[in-house]
N, C-alpha and C positions, 0 to 999 in steps of 0.2 A: 266178471267184475261188474258191479251195479252201483248206481248212484244212490246215496241215502236221501230219503225224503226229509224235509225239515220236521224236526220234533221239538216243540217249544217247552216240554215239561222239564222241570229242573232235574228230574231223575236221570235225564240223558247226559248230565254233566259230571256224574261220578265216574270213578275209574272203571268199574266193572261194565257199566253201560257204554263207555267209550270203546272198550275192547270188543264188546259184542257188536257194536255198530261197525267197527273196522273189520271184524270177521265176516260181516255181511256184505261189505263192499267199500267203495271209495267215499271219503268224506270231503266235501267241497266247501270252501269258505263262503262262496256265493249262495249256497243253499241254506246255511244256518250260521250266522255270524257268532251267536252265543255258543253254539256247540264247538265251532272252530276255535274260539278264544279259550274255551275250557280245555280243549285238546292241547293247545300250545302250553298252557299252564301245567298240564299233567303229563307232557310227553316223556319226561325222564322216567316216570313211574310206569307209563305204558310200555316203554322200551324194555324195562326190566321184566314186566309182566309177560309180554309175548315172547321174550327170549327163552323162557322155560318151555314154550311150545315149539321152539325151533324156528321162530319167525322174527322178522325185523320190521320196524316202522320206517316207512319212507314218507317224509314230510317235507314239502316244498312250500315255504312261506311266501316266496315271490310269486309263484304260480297259483297258490291257494288250493292245494289238494294233499291228501294223505291216504295211504293204503298200506296193507301188510303184504309181505312176500316172504318166501322161505329163505332162510339164511343159506349162503353158499357154503358148500362142504369144504372143510379145511384140508382134506387129503390125509389127515392123521388117522391111520388105521386103528390106533388105540382108543380113539373117541367113538363111542357107540353112535350109529346112525339112527336118527329118529325117523319114523314114518312121515311122509309129506302130508301136512295138514291142508295145504293149498296145492291142488294137483296141477301139473302142467297140461295144457291143452294144445295138441298139435293143430297147426293151421294149414289149410289148403294152400296150394301155390298161389292161386289168384288173390286170396285174402292177404297173404304175406306181401305180394307185389303191391297191392293197393295200399297197404299200410306204409310201405317204403315210399311210395309216391306222395302220399299225404304228408308224411314226415318231411320230405324235401320241400313240399309246398309250404309247410309251416315255417321252415327255416327261411325261405325266400320272403315270406310275409313278414316275419320278425325283422329281417334285414331292411325292409322298406320303412320301418319306423312308424307304421300307421297304427290302426286300432289294435286292441289286444284280442279281439274276437275275430276268428277266421270263419266266415260262413261261405259255403260253396253250394251251388245248385246241383241237382242231380245231373243235369246236362253238362255242367262244367267237369264233374267227376268222370262222367262217361268219356268225355274228350281226353281227359288226363290219362286214362288207362287204355283207351281203345287201341292205340298203336301197338300195345304190348300183348294184346290178345289175338288168338287165331282169327284169320279173316272170316267174315261171315256176311253173306248176302241178305241175311234176315235181321234187319235192324231191330225189330221188336224183340226177337229172341236174345240178341246181344244185350239190350237194355235190361231185359228180365234177368239175365245172368248176372249183370253188374249189380242190379238191385238186390239180388240174393246175397252177394258178397257184402254189400253195404249194410244189409240187415244184420249180418253176422258181426260186423264191426261195431254197429250200434249195440248189439248184445254184449260185446266185449267191453264197452264203455268208452271207446275212443272217438265215437261220433254221437251227436245228439240230433235226432230228427226234429226239425222245426215245422210248425204249421205253415203251409204255403199260402202266399197271398193269392187273391183271386186271379185266375188265369195264368198262374205261374206253376212251374214244376216244384216238386219237393226240394227243400233246402236242408242242409246239414251244418251244424256247428262242429268244427274239429276241436275236440277236447285237448287241452294242453298237456294232459297227463301222458299223451303219446310220447312226449319228450323223455319220460322216465324209462320207456321201454325201447325206444330207438334213440340211442345216445349220440353225442356229437362225434365220437370216434367212428361209430358205425356210419354216420352220415358222410364223414370225410372219405370213406371208402365206397361211397354210393355208386359211382360210375363203374368201378370194377365189379361190384356185386350185381349191378344191373346187367352188365355184359354176361355174367353167369346166369342170371335169370332168363335172359333172352335165349341163350344157348339151351338151357334146360327146357324152355317152352317150345323151341323148335324141335327138339328131340322128342318131347312128349307128344306134340301134335303129329309128328311123323309116325310114331310108333302106335299111338292109342287113339288118335283122332281128336277132334275139338272138345270132346267132353271129358278128357282125362283130368284126373284130380291128383296132381303131384303134391306130396306132403312136403312142407317146408316150414319156415318160421323166421321171425326176426329176433335177434339176440344180441 
């Protein structure tokens, strides 16, 4: 998942161009207001267009983002199954855990009724996840590991790395599109899931050591 760069040409506002941009990644209202308004006007046609490809348009006007995802299978054996145009990407256990913690942080932030942009420093994120990772006496190694996970989440499009101010560590903006992938029902069961994560982590650490890479995911 990648964010679209602003494109001011009128050509980006026709149906085919809208679909092509969506196939390339996420469209954000804040990145290009003209493109976003055109998408709102064309959304019914876009939905019909991508349905032929086995895709559906996810568009959240309140949060200001839109993307394509594969339609869920109906379970009807008589309906031919299309090849997946948008592939699933398995996430490592630490990345899944970090996404869950960031989603919980976003829910708490929204409940506070403050700003709409949640920005966290690297150090704040390290402290958020530290307690759930295997004990390490090597602080630099721990930070390097977490930064690797953060870079993966940036690549997935759920975080945006910001330019740090002088003398400060790197900061990240948590993209609100994460809400579409970790929904409210999932969040309601967070404590139960977290207990399962911790048990999984303890088992993995005991069996494979601190560098184990347990496959998981948020769904």
